[in-house]
C-alpha atoms as an extended CHARMM CRD file, in Angstrom:
* protein
*
       273  EXT
         1         1  MET       CA            -63.6210000000       32.2580000000       50.2920000000  PROA      1               0.0000000000
         2         2  LYS       CA            -66.1910000000       29.4660000000       50.5140000000  PROA      2               0.0000000000
         3         3  LYS       CA            -68.3780000000       31.6220000000       52.7980000000  PROA      3               0.0000000000
         4         4  LEU       CA            -68.3220000000       34.3830000000       50.1680000000  PROA      4               0.0000000000
         5         5  LEU       CA            -69.4510000000       31.9130000000       47.4950000000  PROA      5               0.0000000000
         6         6  LEU       CA            -72.4200000000       30.6370000000       49.5340000000  PROA      6               0.0000000000
         7         7  PRO       CA            -74.9220000000       33.3740000000       48.4670000000  PROA      7               0.0000000000
         8         8  PHE       CA            -74.0590000000       32.7710000000       44.8050000000  PROA      8               0.0000000000
         9         9  TYR       CA            -74.5960000000       29.0180000000       45.2660000000  PROA      9               0.0000000000
        10        10  LEU       CA            -78.0590000000       29.6390000000       46.7350000000  PROA      10              0.0000000000
        11        11  ILE       CA            -78.9560000000       32.0050000000       43.8740000000  PROA      11              0.0000000000
        12        12  HSD       CA            -77.8060000000       29.3330000000       41.3920000000  PROA      12              0.0000000000
        13        13  CYS       CA            -80.0840000000       26.7500000000       43.0290000000  PROA      13              0.0000000000
        14        14  LEU       CA            -83.0640000000       29.0840000000       42.7580000000  PROA      14              0.0000000000
        15        15  ALA       CA            -82.3630000000       30.2230000000       39.2230000000  PROA      15              0.0000000000
        16        16  PHE       CA            -81.8440000000       26.8050000000       37.6860000000  PROA      16              0.0000000000
        17        17  GLY       CA            -84.1720000000       24.6740000000       39.8150000000  PROA      17              0.0000000000
        18        18  GLN       CA            -81.4390000000       22.3210000000       41.0000000000  PROA      18              0.0000000000
        19        19  SER       CA            -82.5440000000       19.3790000000       43.0800000000  PROA      19              0.0000000000
        20        20  ILE       CA            -81.0350000000       18.1990000000       46.3440000000  PROA      20              0.0000000000
        21        21  ARG       CA            -80.5160000000       14.8920000000       44.5670000000  PROA      21              0.0000000000
        22        22  TYR       CA            -77.4600000000       16.0260000000       42.6040000000  PROA      22              0.0000000000
        23        23  SER       CA            -74.7660000000       16.0940000000       45.2350000000  PROA      23              0.0000000000
        24        24  PRO       CA            -71.6320000000       14.1420000000       46.1140000000  PROA      24              0.0000000000
        25        25  GLY       CA            -73.8180000000       11.9280000000       48.2760000000  PROA      25              0.0000000000
        26        26  THR       CA            -76.0410000000       10.6950000000       45.4600000000  PROA      26              0.0000000000
        27        27  LEU       CA            -73.0260000000       10.0310000000       43.2480000000  PROA      27              0.0000000000
        28        28  TYR       CA            -71.5300000000        7.8130000000       45.9170000000  PROA      28              0.0000000000
        29        29  THR       CA            -74.6500000000        6.1130000000       47.2700000000  PROA      29              0.0000000000
        30        30  GLY       CA            -76.1260000000        5.5450000000       43.7950000000  PROA      30              0.0000000000
        31        31  LEU       CA            -73.1220000000        3.5400000000       42.6140000000  PROA      31              0.0000000000
        32        32  GLY       CA            -74.3310000000       -0.0270000000       42.1750000000  PROA      32              0.0000000000
        33        33  SER       CA            -77.8090000000        0.7990000000       40.8750000000  PROA      33              0.0000000000
        34        34  TYR       CA            -77.1090000000       -0.9140000000       37.5350000000  PROA      34              0.0000000000
        35        35  SER       CA            -76.1230000000       -4.2780000000       38.9720000000  PROA      35              0.0000000000
        36        36  GLN       CA            -77.5450000000       -7.4510000000       40.4360000000  PROA      36              0.0000000000
        37        37  HSD       CA            -75.2600000000       -7.9070000000       43.4440000000  PROA      37              0.0000000000
        38        38  PHE       CA            -74.0390000000       -4.4160000000       44.4500000000  PROA      38              0.0000000000
        39        39  THR       CA            -77.3580000000       -2.7220000000       45.2560000000  PROA      39              0.0000000000
        40        40  GLN       CA            -78.5300000000       -1.4350000000       48.6490000000  PROA      40              0.0000000000
        41        41  SER       CA            -81.2650000000        0.8000000000       50.0680000000  PROA      41              0.0000000000
        42        42  PHE       CA            -80.0010000000        3.9650000000       48.2940000000  PROA      42              0.0000000000
        43        43  SER       CA            -79.7520000000        2.3850000000       44.8480000000  PROA      43              0.0000000000
        44        44  PHE       CA            -83.3390000000        3.0980000000       43.8220000000  PROA      44              0.0000000000
        45        45  LEU       CA            -82.7090000000        6.8560000000       44.0480000000  PROA      45              0.0000000000
        46        46  ALA       CA            -80.5620000000        6.5250000000       40.9150000000  PROA      46              0.0000000000
        47        47  ASN       CA            -83.1000000000        4.2760000000       39.1580000000  PROA      47              0.0000000000
        48        48  GLN       CA            -86.3280000000        2.9670000000       40.7100000000  PROA      48              0.0000000000
        49        49  ALA       CA            -86.1680000000       -0.1750000000       38.5580000000  PROA      49              0.0000000000
        50        50  ALA       CA            -83.3120000000       -1.3440000000       40.8290000000  PROA      50              0.0000000000
        51        51  LEU       CA            -86.0380000000       -2.2780000000       43.3420000000  PROA      51              0.0000000000
        52        52  GLY       CA            -87.0570000000       -5.0920000000       40.9800000000  PROA      52              0.0000000000
        53        53  GLY       CA            -83.9330000000       -7.0760000000       41.8530000000  PROA      53              0.0000000000
        54        54  LEU       CA            -84.0290000000       -6.4360000000       45.5890000000  PROA      54              0.0000000000
        55        55  SER       CA            -83.1110000000       -9.5800000000       47.5340000000  PROA      55              0.0000000000
        56        56  LYS       CA            -83.1420000000       -8.3550000000       51.1420000000  PROA      56              0.0000000000
        57        57  THR       CA            -84.5830000000       -5.5770000000       53.2720000000  PROA      57              0.0000000000
        58        58  SER       CA            -82.1750000000       -2.7290000000       53.9060000000  PROA      58              0.0000000000
        59        59  ALA       CA            -82.1950000000        0.7310000000       55.4590000000  PROA      59              0.0000000000
        60        60  GLY       CA            -79.6320000000        3.4840000000       55.4590000000  PROA      60              0.0000000000
        61        61  LEU       CA            -78.5920000000        6.9080000000       56.7070000000  PROA      61              0.0000000000
        62        62  TYR       CA            -76.3050000000        9.3360000000       54.9250000000  PROA      62              0.0000000000
        63        63  ALA       CA            -74.9120000000       12.7270000000       55.9640000000  PROA      63              0.0000000000
        64        64  GLU       CA            -72.5170000000       15.1010000000       54.2290000000  PROA      64              0.0000000000
        65        65  GLN       CA            -71.2250000000       18.6400000000       54.6410000000  PROA      65              0.0000000000
        66        66  LYS       CA            -70.7610000000       20.1160000000       51.1970000000  PROA      66              0.0000000000
        67        67  TYR       CA            -67.4120000000       21.9030000000       50.8730000000  PROA      67              0.0000000000
        68        68  GLY       CA            -67.1190000000       21.7980000000       54.6560000000  PROA      68              0.0000000000
        69        69  LEU       CA            -69.9380000000       24.3360000000       55.1500000000  PROA      69              0.0000000000
        70        70  LYS       CA            -72.6530000000       23.4970000000       57.6730000000  PROA      70              0.0000000000
        71        71  GLU       CA            -75.1030000000       25.6550000000       55.6680000000  PROA      71              0.0000000000
        72        72  LEU       CA            -74.7660000000       23.1490000000       52.8160000000  PROA      72              0.0000000000
        73        73  SER       CA            -75.2450000000       20.0250000000       54.9040000000  PROA      73              0.0000000000
        74        74  MET       CA            -77.4200000000       17.2350000000       53.5040000000  PROA      74              0.0000000000
        75        75  TYR       CA            -79.1040000000       14.3080000000       55.2470000000  PROA      75              0.0000000000
        76        76  MET       CA            -80.7800000000       11.2760000000       53.6810000000  PROA      76              0.0000000000
        77        77  ALA       CA            -82.6600000000        8.2680000000       55.0610000000  PROA      77              0.0000000000
        78        78  THR       CA            -83.9050000000        5.3410000000       52.9820000000  PROA      78              0.0000000000
        79        79  ALA       CA            -85.5470000000        1.9690000000       53.3550000000  PROA      79              0.0000000000
        80        80  ALA       CA            -86.0200000000       -0.7140000000       50.7050000000  PROA      80              0.0000000000
        81        81  ILE       CA            -88.3050000000       -3.7130000000       51.2140000000  PROA      81              0.0000000000
        82        82  PRO       CA            -88.5890000000       -6.6610000000       48.8110000000  PROA      82              0.0000000000
        83        83  VAL       CA            -92.0210000000       -7.8640000000       47.7590000000  PROA      83              0.0000000000
        84        84  ASN       CA            -93.0140000000      -10.5450000000       45.2580000000  PROA      84              0.0000000000
        85        85  ARG       CA            -90.5790000000      -10.0630000000       42.3060000000  PROA      85              0.0000000000
        86        86  GLY       CA            -90.1820000000       -6.4110000000       43.2000000000  PROA      86              0.0000000000
        87        87  GLY       CA            -89.6280000000       -3.9380000000       45.9780000000  PROA      87              0.0000000000
        88        88  ILE       CA            -90.8620000000       -0.8100000000       47.7320000000  PROA      88              0.0000000000
        89        89  GLY       CA            -88.5800000000        2.1010000000       48.5560000000  PROA      89              0.0000000000
        90        90  ILE       CA            -89.0330000000        5.0580000000       50.9060000000  PROA      90              0.0000000000
        91        91  ALA       CA            -86.6920000000        8.0730000000       50.9820000000  PROA      91              0.0000000000
        92        92  VAL       CA            -86.4820000000       11.2870000000       53.0270000000  PROA      92              0.0000000000
        93        93  GLN       CA            -83.9570000000       14.0070000000       52.1830000000  PROA      93              0.0000000000
        94        94  TYR       CA            -83.0760000000       17.3970000000       53.6800000000  PROA      94              0.0000000000
        95        95  ALA       CA            -80.4730000000       19.9160000000       52.5350000000  PROA      95              0.0000000000
        96        96  GLY       CA            -79.5740000000       23.4020000000       53.7240000000  PROA      96              0.0000000000
        97        97  PHE       CA            -80.0320000000       25.3270000000       56.9770000000  PROA      97              0.0000000000
        98        98  SER       CA            -82.7560000000       27.2670000000       58.7750000000  PROA      98              0.0000000000
        99        99  ASP       CA            -82.8190000000       30.2250000000       56.3530000000  PROA      99              0.0000000000
       100       100  PHE       CA            -82.6750000000       28.2260000000       53.1330000000  PROA      100             0.0000000000
       101       101  ASN       CA            -83.4980000000       24.5430000000       52.8240000000  PROA      101             0.0000000000
       102       102  GLU       CA            -84.9520000000       21.9320000000       50.5090000000  PROA      102             0.0000000000
       103       103  SER       CA            -86.5470000000       18.6670000000       51.5530000000  PROA      103             0.0000000000
       104       104  GLN       CA            -88.1490000000       15.7420000000       49.7940000000  PROA      104             0.0000000000
       105       105  VAL       CA            -90.2370000000       12.7380000000       50.7510000000  PROA      105             0.0000000000
       106       106  GLY       CA            -90.5930000000        9.9800000000       48.1670000000  PROA      106             0.0000000000
       107       107  ILE       CA            -92.0870000000        6.5390000000       47.7960000000  PROA      107             0.0000000000
       108       108  ALA       CA            -91.1160000000        4.1720000000       44.9900000000  PROA      108             0.0000000000
       109       109  TYR       CA            -92.0370000000        0.7910000000       43.5670000000  PROA      109             0.0000000000
       110       110  GLY       CA            -90.0600000000       -1.4290000000       41.2190000000  PROA      110             0.0000000000
       111       111  LYS       CA            -91.0580000000       -4.6600000000       39.4600000000  PROA      111             0.0000000000
       112       112  ASN       CA            -88.9600000000       -7.4120000000       37.8990000000  PROA      112             0.0000000000
       113       113  LEU       CA            -90.5030000000       -8.5980000000       34.6090000000  PROA      113             0.0000000000
       114       114  GLY       CA            -87.7150000000      -10.9800000000       33.6680000000  PROA      114             0.0000000000
       115       115  ARG       CA            -84.9180000000       -9.3910000000       31.6830000000  PROA      115             0.0000000000
       116       116  VAL       CA            -86.6520000000       -6.0180000000       32.0760000000  PROA      116             0.0000000000
       117       117  SER       CA            -87.4120000000       -4.1610000000       35.3160000000  PROA      117             0.0000000000
       118       118  LEU       CA            -89.6130000000       -1.0830000000       35.6670000000  PROA      118             0.0000000000
       119       119  GLY       CA            -89.9550000000        1.4310000000       38.4860000000  PROA      119             0.0000000000
       120       120  ILE       CA            -91.7830000000        4.6000000000       39.4590000000  PROA      120             0.0000000000
       121       121  GLN       CA            -91.4560000000        7.1100000000       42.2900000000  PROA      121             0.0000000000
       122       122  CYS       CA            -93.6450000000        9.9640000000       43.5290000000  PROA      122             0.0000000000
       123       123  ASN       CA            -92.0170000000       12.8560000000       45.4130000000  PROA      123             0.0000000000
       124       124  TYR       CA            -93.2860000000       15.7060000000       47.5530000000  PROA      124             0.0000000000
       125       125  ASN       CA            -90.7000000000       18.4980000000       47.3250000000  PROA      125             0.0000000000
       126       126  MET       CA            -90.5640000000       21.3860000000       49.8100000000  PROA      126             0.0000000000
       127       127  LEU       CA            -88.5780000000       24.6290000000       49.6810000000  PROA      127             0.0000000000
       128       128  HSD       CA            -88.1390000000       27.2120000000       52.4530000000  PROA      128             0.0000000000
       129       129  ILE       CA            -86.4830000000       30.6530000000       52.1020000000  PROA      129             0.0000000000
       130       130  ALA       CA            -86.3430000000       33.0610000000       55.0400000000  PROA      130             0.0000000000
       131       131  GLY       CA            -88.3000000000       36.2040000000       54.2330000000  PROA      131             0.0000000000
       132       132  TYR       CA            -90.1340000000       34.5400000000       51.3410000000  PROA      132             0.0000000000
       133       133  GLY       CA            -91.8620000000       31.6620000000       53.0730000000  PROA      133             0.0000000000
       134       134  SER       CA            -92.2980000000       28.0670000000       51.9520000000  PROA      134             0.0000000000
       135       135  ASP       CA            -93.4970000000       26.3670000000       48.8150000000  PROA      135             0.0000000000
       136       136  ALA       CA            -94.0070000000       22.8230000000       47.5700000000  PROA      136             0.0000000000
       137       137  ALA       CA            -94.3040000000       20.8160000000       44.3680000000  PROA      137             0.0000000000
       138       138  VAL       CA            -95.1860000000       17.2430000000       43.4820000000  PROA      138             0.0000000000
       139       139  GLY       CA            -92.8610000000       15.4120000000       41.0990000000  PROA      139             0.0000000000
       140       140  PHE       CA            -92.4010000000       11.9080000000       39.7720000000  PROA      140             0.0000000000
       141       141  GLU       CA            -89.7140000000        9.6860000000       38.3350000000  PROA      141             0.0000000000
       142       142  ILE       CA            -89.7220000000        6.6060000000       36.1510000000  PROA      142             0.0000000000
       143       143  GLY       CA            -86.9470000000        4.1270000000       35.5170000000  PROA      143             0.0000000000
       144       144  SER       CA            -86.2850000000        1.0220000000       33.4740000000  PROA      144             0.0000000000
       145       145  GLN       CA            -83.4550000000       -1.4870000000       33.3820000000  PROA      145             0.0000000000
       146       146  TRP       CA            -82.4790000000       -4.1950000000       30.9180000000  PROA      146             0.0000000000
       147       147  GLN       CA            -80.4330000000       -7.2770000000       31.8090000000  PROA      147             0.0000000000
       148       148  LEU       CA            -78.3590000000       -7.6290000000       28.6330000000  PROA      148             0.0000000000
       149       149  SER       CA            -76.2900000000      -10.4780000000       30.1000000000  PROA      149             0.0000000000
       150       150  PRO       CA            -75.6070000000      -11.9370000000       33.5500000000  PROA      150             0.0000000000
       151       151  ALA       CA            -72.9130000000       -9.2610000000       34.0060000000  PROA      151             0.0000000000
       152       152  VAL       CA            -74.2990000000       -6.2200000000       32.1200000000  PROA      152             0.0000000000
       153       153  VAL       CA            -77.2750000000       -4.0220000000       33.0570000000  PROA      153             0.0000000000
       154       154  THR       CA            -78.3540000000       -0.8280000000       31.2720000000  PROA      154             0.0000000000
       155       155  GLY       CA            -81.2340000000        1.5170000000       31.8880000000  PROA      155             0.0000000000
       156       156  ILE       CA            -82.9700000000        4.8680000000       31.5500000000  PROA      156             0.0000000000
       157       157  HSD       CA            -84.0490000000        7.1560000000       34.3860000000  PROA      157             0.0000000000
       158       158  ILE       CA            -86.3660000000       10.1540000000       33.7870000000  PROA      158             0.0000000000
       159       159  ILE       CA            -87.1930000000       12.7690000000       36.4390000000  PROA      159             0.0000000000
       160       160  ASN       CA            -90.0410000000       15.2960000000       36.1860000000  PROA      160             0.0000000000
       161       161  PRO       CA            -90.5070000000       15.1600000000       32.3910000000  PROA      161             0.0000000000
       162       162  VAL       CA            -93.7700000000       17.1440000000       32.7510000000  PROA      162             0.0000000000
       163       163  GLY       CA            -95.4630000000       19.0400000000       35.5560000000  PROA      163             0.0000000000
       164       164  GLY       CA            -93.6570000000       19.5790000000       38.8420000000  PROA      164             0.0000000000
       165       165  TYR       CA            -94.8270000000       23.1860000000       39.2210000000  PROA      165             0.0000000000
       166       166  PHE       CA            -94.6730000000       24.8670000000       42.6180000000  PROA      166             0.0000000000
       167       167  ARG       CA            -97.9580000000       25.5400000000       44.3550000000  PROA      167             0.0000000000
       168       168  ASN       CA            -97.4970000000       29.2620000000       45.1280000000  PROA      168             0.0000000000
       169       169  HSD       CA            -95.2810000000       30.1420000000       42.1580000000  PROA      169             0.0000000000
       170       170  SER       CA            -96.8270000000       28.4300000000       39.1530000000  PROA      170             0.0000000000
       171       171  SER       CA            -94.1670000000       29.7860000000       36.7820000000  PROA      171             0.0000000000
       172       172  GLU       CA            -91.4460000000       27.8500000000       38.6410000000  PROA      172             0.0000000000
       173       173  LYS       CA            -91.0200000000       24.0950000000       38.2450000000  PROA      173             0.0000000000
       174       174  LEU       CA            -88.7530000000       21.2390000000       39.1920000000  PROA      174             0.0000000000
       175       175  ALA       CA            -85.9800000000       20.6110000000       36.6920000000  PROA      175             0.0000000000
       176       176  ALA       CA            -86.4630000000       17.7840000000       34.1990000000  PROA      176             0.0000000000
       177       177  VAL       CA            -83.5900000000       15.2870000000       34.1440000000  PROA      177             0.0000000000
       178       178  TYR       CA            -82.8120000000       12.4740000000       31.6910000000  PROA      178             0.0000000000
       179       179  GLN       CA            -80.2380000000        9.7620000000       32.4360000000  PROA      179             0.0000000000
       180       180  PHE       CA            -78.8020000000        6.7360000000       30.6980000000  PROA      180             0.0000000000
       181       181  GLY       CA            -76.7550000000        4.3320000000       32.8020000000  PROA      181             0.0000000000
       182       182  ALA       CA            -74.9230000000        1.0350000000       32.5020000000  PROA      182             0.0000000000
       183       183  GLY       CA            -73.1220000000       -1.3050000000       34.8600000000  PROA      183             0.0000000000
       184       184  TYR       CA            -70.7040000000       -4.1900000000       34.3360000000  PROA      184             0.0000000000
       185       185  GLU       CA            -69.9750000000       -6.7720000000       37.0170000000  PROA      185             0.0000000000
       186       186  VAL       CA            -66.4640000000       -7.7560000000       35.9980000000  PROA      186             0.0000000000
       187       187  SER       CA            -66.3430000000      -10.3060000000       38.8240000000  PROA      187             0.0000000000
       188       188  LYS       CA            -67.8650000000      -10.8860000000       42.2480000000  PROA      188             0.0000000000
       189       189  GLN       CA            -65.3710000000       -8.3350000000       43.5750000000  PROA      189             0.0000000000
       190       190  LEU       CA            -65.2560000000       -5.6450000000       40.8670000000  PROA      190             0.0000000000
       191       191  PHE       CA            -68.1050000000       -3.5150000000       39.5090000000  PROA      191             0.0000000000
       192       192  LEU       CA            -67.8850000000       -0.7150000000       36.9110000000  PROA      192             0.0000000000
       193       193  SER       CA            -70.6060000000        1.8680000000       36.2820000000  PROA      193             0.0000000000
       194       194  ALA       CA            -71.2370000000        4.9550000000       34.1190000000  PROA      194             0.0000000000
       195       195  GLU       CA            -74.1210000000        7.4160000000       33.7030000000  PROA      195             0.0000000000
       196       196  ILE       CA            -74.8510000000       10.1910000000       31.2340000000  PROA      196             0.0000000000
       197       197  THR       CA            -77.0710000000       12.9280000000       32.6770000000  PROA      197             0.0000000000
       198       198  LYS       CA            -78.8390000000       15.8190000000       30.9350000000  PROA      198             0.0000000000
       199       199  GLU       CA            -80.4880000000       18.1970000000       33.3740000000  PROA      199             0.0000000000
       200       200  GLU       CA            -82.7480000000       20.9680000000       32.0980000000  PROA      200             0.0000000000
       201       201  ASP       CA            -80.7490000000       24.1450000000       31.2840000000  PROA      201             0.0000000000
       202       202  GLN       CA            -77.4880000000       22.4390000000       32.2530000000  PROA      202             0.0000000000
       203       203  PRO       CA            -74.6910000000       20.8940000000       30.1540000000  PROA      203             0.0000000000
       204       204  VAL       CA            -74.3890000000       17.1250000000       29.7670000000  PROA      204             0.0000000000
       205       205  ASN       CA            -72.6520000000       15.4600000000       32.7170000000  PROA      205             0.0000000000
       206       206  VAL       CA            -70.9070000000       12.0830000000       32.6880000000  PROA      206             0.0000000000
       207       207  GLN       CA            -70.1390000000       10.2730000000       35.9040000000  PROA      207             0.0000000000
       208       208  ALA       CA            -68.2600000000        7.0100000000       36.1740000000  PROA      208             0.0000000000
       209       209  GLY       CA            -67.1840000000        4.9020000000       39.1130000000  PROA      209             0.0000000000
       210       210  LEU       CA            -66.0850000000        1.5170000000       40.3510000000  PROA      210             0.0000000000
       211       211  GLN       CA            -66.3550000000       -0.5910000000       43.4790000000  PROA      211             0.0000000000
       212       212  TYR       CA            -63.7230000000       -3.1400000000       44.3930000000  PROA      212             0.0000000000
       213       213  ILE       CA            -64.2180000000       -5.6060000000       47.2350000000  PROA      213             0.0000000000
       214       214  ILE       CA            -60.8230000000       -6.1370000000       48.8500000000  PROA      214             0.0000000000
       215       215  VAL       CA            -61.9930000000       -8.5520000000       51.5530000000  PROA      215             0.0000000000
       216       216  PRO       CA            -65.2780000000      -10.3720000000       50.6970000000  PROA      216             0.0000000000
       217       217  ASP       CA            -68.1650000000       -9.3690000000       52.9850000000  PROA      217             0.0000000000
       218       218  ARG       CA            -65.8150000000       -7.1270000000       54.9660000000  PROA      218             0.0000000000
       219       219  PHE       CA            -63.9110000000       -4.2980000000       53.2500000000  PROA      219             0.0000000000
       220       220  PHE       CA            -64.2150000000       -2.4620000000       49.9050000000  PROA      220             0.0000000000
       221       221  VAL       CA            -63.2960000000        0.7880000000       48.1850000000  PROA      221             0.0000000000
       222       222  ARG       CA            -65.2030000000        3.0120000000       45.7380000000  PROA      222             0.0000000000
       223       223  THR       CA            -63.9210000000        5.7420000000       43.4600000000  PROA      223             0.0000000000
       224       224  GLY       CA            -65.2190000000        7.7710000000       40.5370000000  PROA      224             0.0000000000
       225       225  LEU       CA            -65.4120000000       11.0790000000       38.7070000000  PROA      225             0.0000000000
       226       226  THR       CA            -68.0730000000       13.5270000000       37.5650000000  PROA      226             0.0000000000
       227       227  THR       CA            -67.2280000000       15.6430000000       34.5180000000  PROA      227             0.0000000000
       228       228  ALA       CA            -69.5630000000       18.5780000000       35.2830000000  PROA      228             0.0000000000
       229       229  THR       CA            -67.0960000000       19.9360000000       37.8400000000  PROA      229             0.0000000000
       230       230  SER       CA            -64.1100000000       17.6490000000       37.1470000000  PROA      230             0.0000000000
       231       231  SER       CA            -64.5950000000       16.3440000000       40.6820000000  PROA      231             0.0000000000
       232       232  PRO       CA            -63.2730000000       12.9300000000       41.7620000000  PROA      232             0.0000000000
       233       233  PHE       CA            -64.7290000000       11.0610000000       44.7410000000  PROA      233             0.0000000000
       234       234  PHE       CA            -63.3450000000        8.2700000000       46.8790000000  PROA      234             0.0000000000
       235       235  GLY       CA            -64.7420000000        6.1580000000       49.6800000000  PROA      235             0.0000000000
       236       236  MET       CA            -64.2160000000        2.9900000000       51.6570000000  PROA      236             0.0000000000
       237       237  GLY       CA            -66.5890000000        0.8000000000       53.5880000000  PROA      237             0.0000000000
       238       238  PHE       CA            -66.4460000000       -1.8760000000       56.2440000000  PROA      238             0.0000000000
       239       239  GLN       CA            -69.1880000000       -4.4400000000       56.8630000000  PROA      239             0.0000000000
       240       240  TRP       CA            -69.7130000000       -6.3190000000       60.0920000000  PROA      240             0.0000000000
       241       241  LYS       CA            -72.5250000000       -8.8990000000       60.1530000000  PROA      241             0.0000000000
       242       242  ASN       CA            -75.6520000000       -6.9920000000       58.9820000000  PROA      242             0.0000000000
       243       243  CYS       CA            -74.2270000000       -3.4920000000       59.4060000000  PROA      243             0.0000000000
       244       244  ARG       CA            -72.0230000000       -1.4090000000       57.1210000000  PROA      244             0.0000000000
       245       245  ALA       CA            -70.2570000000        1.9380000000       57.5380000000  PROA      245             0.0000000000
       246       246  ASP       CA            -68.7220000000        4.0110000000       54.7150000000  PROA      246             0.0000000000
       247       247  VAL       CA            -66.7000000000        7.1950000000       54.7230000000  PROA      247             0.0000000000
       248       248  ASN       CA            -66.2860000000        9.1400000000       51.4960000000  PROA      248             0.0000000000
       249       249  VAL       CA            -64.9760000000       12.4450000000       50.2100000000  PROA      249             0.0000000000
       250       250  ARG       CA            -65.2910000000       14.4370000000       46.9920000000  PROA      250             0.0000000000
       251       251  TYR       CA            -62.9030000000       17.1060000000       45.7950000000  PROA      251             0.0000000000
       252       252  HSD       CA            -63.9130000000       20.2660000000       43.9310000000  PROA      252             0.0000000000
       253       253  PRO       CA            -60.9890000000       22.1420000000       42.3020000000  PROA      253             0.0000000000
       254       254  GLN       CA            -62.1840000000       25.5550000000       43.5760000000  PROA      254             0.0000000000
       255       255  LEU       CA            -64.3890000000       24.8410000000       46.5920000000  PROA      255             0.0000000000
       256       256  GLY       CA            -62.5010000000       22.0090000000       48.2540000000  PROA      256             0.0000000000
       257       257  LEU       CA            -63.5980000000       18.8210000000       49.9970000000  PROA      257             0.0000000000
       258       258  THR       CA            -67.0330000000       17.3910000000       50.7810000000  PROA      258             0.0000000000
       259       259  PRO       CA            -66.9050000000       14.6740000000       53.4650000000  PROA      259             0.0000000000
       260       260  GLY       CA            -69.6990000000       12.1430000000       53.9110000000  PROA      260             0.0000000000
       261       261  LEU       CA            -70.7100000000        9.2700000000       56.1900000000  PROA      261             0.0000000000
       262       262  LEU       CA            -72.9830000000        6.3530000000       55.2300000000  PROA      262             0.0000000000
       263       263  LEU       CA            -74.5630000000        3.7440000000       57.5160000000  PROA      263             0.0000000000
       264       264  LEU       CA            -76.4330000000        0.7010000000       56.1750000000  PROA      264             0.0000000000
       265       265  PHE       CA            -78.4220000000       -2.0290000000       57.9120000000  PROA      265             0.0000000000
       266       266  TYR       CA            -79.4700000000       -5.2770000000       56.2150000000  PROA      266             0.0000000000
       267       267  GLY       CA            -82.2440000000       -7.7470000000       56.9410000000  PROA      267             0.0000000000
       268       268  LYS       CA            -82.5340000000      -11.4020000000       56.0190000000  PROA      268             0.0000000000
       269       269  GLN       CA            -82.2230000000      -12.6610000000       52.4830000000  PROA      269             0.0000000000
       270       270  LYS       CA            -85.5390000000      -12.9430000000       50.6550000000  PROA      270             0.0000000000
       271       271  GLU       CA            -86.6250000000      -16.5150000000       50.0110000000  PROA      271             0.0000000000
       272       272  GLU       CA            -87.0790000000      -17.3180000000       46.3240000000  PROA      272             0.0000000000
       273       273  LEU       CA            -90.5030000000      -18.6350000000       45.3140000000  PROA      273             0.0000000000
């Protein structure tokens, strides 16, 4: 059944300009973006302003197989490096297979201005379809975050509000996306997060999640839900010294399970000036 649905999924991606960003992987890896103590190298993909509070260098790898189909596999690699009251992020993403695939290379910068952090990212997006060739488009993202209290962070993330047209097909463009997010650090062990997303030509989507640290600096669980497809996700992670490994899964009522694997590597804590 899932094999029969694959051509329709590819047509949907072409017709509505979906981005490789909106997948089970980004829901899971982006959890923690609106916080001070739960961020990592993938957090800036959900809001570039998260780089403003970066305290240590980190790098990560993520892989998933959407609905168990190798044709819908996705791979991501990121690195986040703190600089003076800010940070630089680099991300590479690939989704699909030889006949149909999307890829993206992005570089981001975020700055901490006190209670407000700002961020920006520039992306080079590539699309390949067998029989039709390849195309590319340049897009950008901007993000802001506000520290309302020591425990509460809110923010806005805007993707491709203007431009983003493909080079060889000027009538086609990258979808514009508008997000509002908030995070609440209930304690050093529990974090709650929610985002409202409006993608161009798509209904409003709400996604919410939590992370609970069962054993400090060792073992935690994450869970959440996205309303667009009524799909819950769940994951658990184990940290050993400066390395961390997560396994996660998302369930779609019609298409089934999407398994994922995340690896993170941390550097030394940044010294405060």
